[in-house]
C-alpha positions, 0 to 999 in steps of 0.5 A: 470766824465763829462756826458754832451755832448759838442757842438761838440759831439752833432753835431757828434751825429746828423751826425751819426744819419743822416748817419744811417737814410739815409744809413741803409739797409731798408731790415734789419729794424726790424730784429735786431740781429738774427742768422738766416739771410743770409750771405748777410744780416749779411754783408750788414751794415758792407760793407756800414760802411767799405766804409765810414771808420766807421766799426772799431771805436776802432781800431787805426787810422793807421790800419783803425780805425776812431780815434774817442774819447771814447765819440764818440764811446759811441754815435756811439753805442747808435745811432745804438742800437736806431734803432736795427742796425745789427752791424758788427760781432765781429769775425773779427772786435773785435777779430782777427783784434786786435790780428793781428794788435798788434801781427801779422807781416806786411805781415799778417796785409797787407793781412788780415786787409783790408778784415776785415774792408771792410766786405769782409772776414768772420772769425770764432773762433776756441777756444772751444772743447768738453773737453775744454770750460771753461778750454780752456787751456786743448785743444787737437787740435794739430798742428805738424810742417812738413817743411813749414807747420803745420798739424792740427788735432782735433775738435772744437765746438760752432764755431758760424756761421762757415758755412759762414766763409772764414777764421778762427783763431784757438788755437792749441797745438804745444808743447804737452810736455809743461805746458798747457798754454805754448804749444799753438799757434794762427794760421790763417786757410783758411776755404777752406783748404782740411780736414776741415768739418763744421757740423751744431748743430741745436738749439731748435728753428731750427736755425743753429747758431753754429757748430762742426768743424773737422780738419783732416790733415789740412795743413796750411802754417807756415806763418799763425802763429801769433806771436811766436810759443807756445805763443798763450795763451797770444794772446788768453787772449788778444782777450778774453779781447776785446771780453768780453768788447763788450759782455756787450751790454749796449746800446742794453739793454737800448733799450731793457728796452725801449721796455719792458716798452712799452710792460708792459704798454700795457699788464695788470694784473687784468685790471691794466697795468703791469708797474703800478703793484708794483711787475713788476715795482720793477723788471724793476726799479732794472734792470734799476739801475743795467744797469746804474751802468754797463753803468758807469763802461763801460764809465770808461773802455772806458776812460781808453782805450782812455788814452792808456790802453787796456782792462784788467781783468775789462772786466770780470766785464762788461761780467758778469753784461752785460750778467746777465742783458741781461738774466734778460731782456729777462726773464722779457719780456717773463714774460710780454707777458705771454701766447702769448710768448708760440706759436713759428713758424719759419718764423713768422713775421717779417721774412716774413710769410703770417700767423698771429701770436698769440697775438700782434706783440711785442710777436713774437720771445720773447720766442726764444730770451729768450732761445737763451740768456741763452748762454750769461753767457757761451760764451766768458768764463763762468761767473764762470770763470770770477769771478775767474779772478776778484778774482785773478787779481783784488782782489789779492785773 
């Protein structure tokens, strides 16, 4: 694998860096990827990228993608992570968009893809249910055909940021007599349709990130069915492979390690900077080694995609290792700030409070980041399930 950038790629990096420096919204600087932002804040950078034509680097060019090489996409990810840019949410760009342009009809592509690219339409994911998380194929939400409509009844849970959503993509059981995976359909739903109720699930830090979504006699036009009836499980697996590839978050973790090293050089143990103590230095070094190995794996995956192969079961490897590294990173950061990580109050800097935090600024939000990142090994298909996929699809066990 050639890891040296060509002159053209170096020029591309400078172009990207200049564009971010000149166009990234000033009000978002320093906020990072937080879940308690407004709808306008979440979409601000997405809309700017949409106008530039850079909101969907991985999409085929004929559907509005950039046509970038895998190396250019890697550079793009690195440069955004370098400034902690708030990237476009994955629900439209990385999840339902690829499903629509791969399996949807021409009318669906014309109706939905432009809004996803522009950042004008917010999408929500209706997969998990109270009794169907890791065992997603056991879902109970039904869609019953009634003339030219489906009537949907059921409950979804953990619908992230659905309180802002304009549209949702839902897995529904359309053939209750079929085997679990064979009777499911993939249906697009206007979230303003009567019968939909989004109920907040408040997290321990008081933020409203996830929801329960109840659907009661929700009438959805049959034209909103993606692909063929009862073949939604195929589309669901395709979507999850794209989602899991993006969850790896290598560039963000590299930026997080830089921040951790800075903190560990300022925090001390018995007068010695943490970065110079054997135990803590070993922990950081092992984390960096694992992240480097993951980075090479991601690069191989990108190269495979560039050769025309979509993300497959190897995306489970990226998901497992990526989320484990993210969790270890936030745990080490919390360990580094020590007691300063204990106090927590919503609104503390950088969110605009006029009260002074306890400890240095870098200790703010370290604890809530740690607790929030416990979710990463569960969403997108729990890591336990991903190991089963690896053993079956890759190792042939």
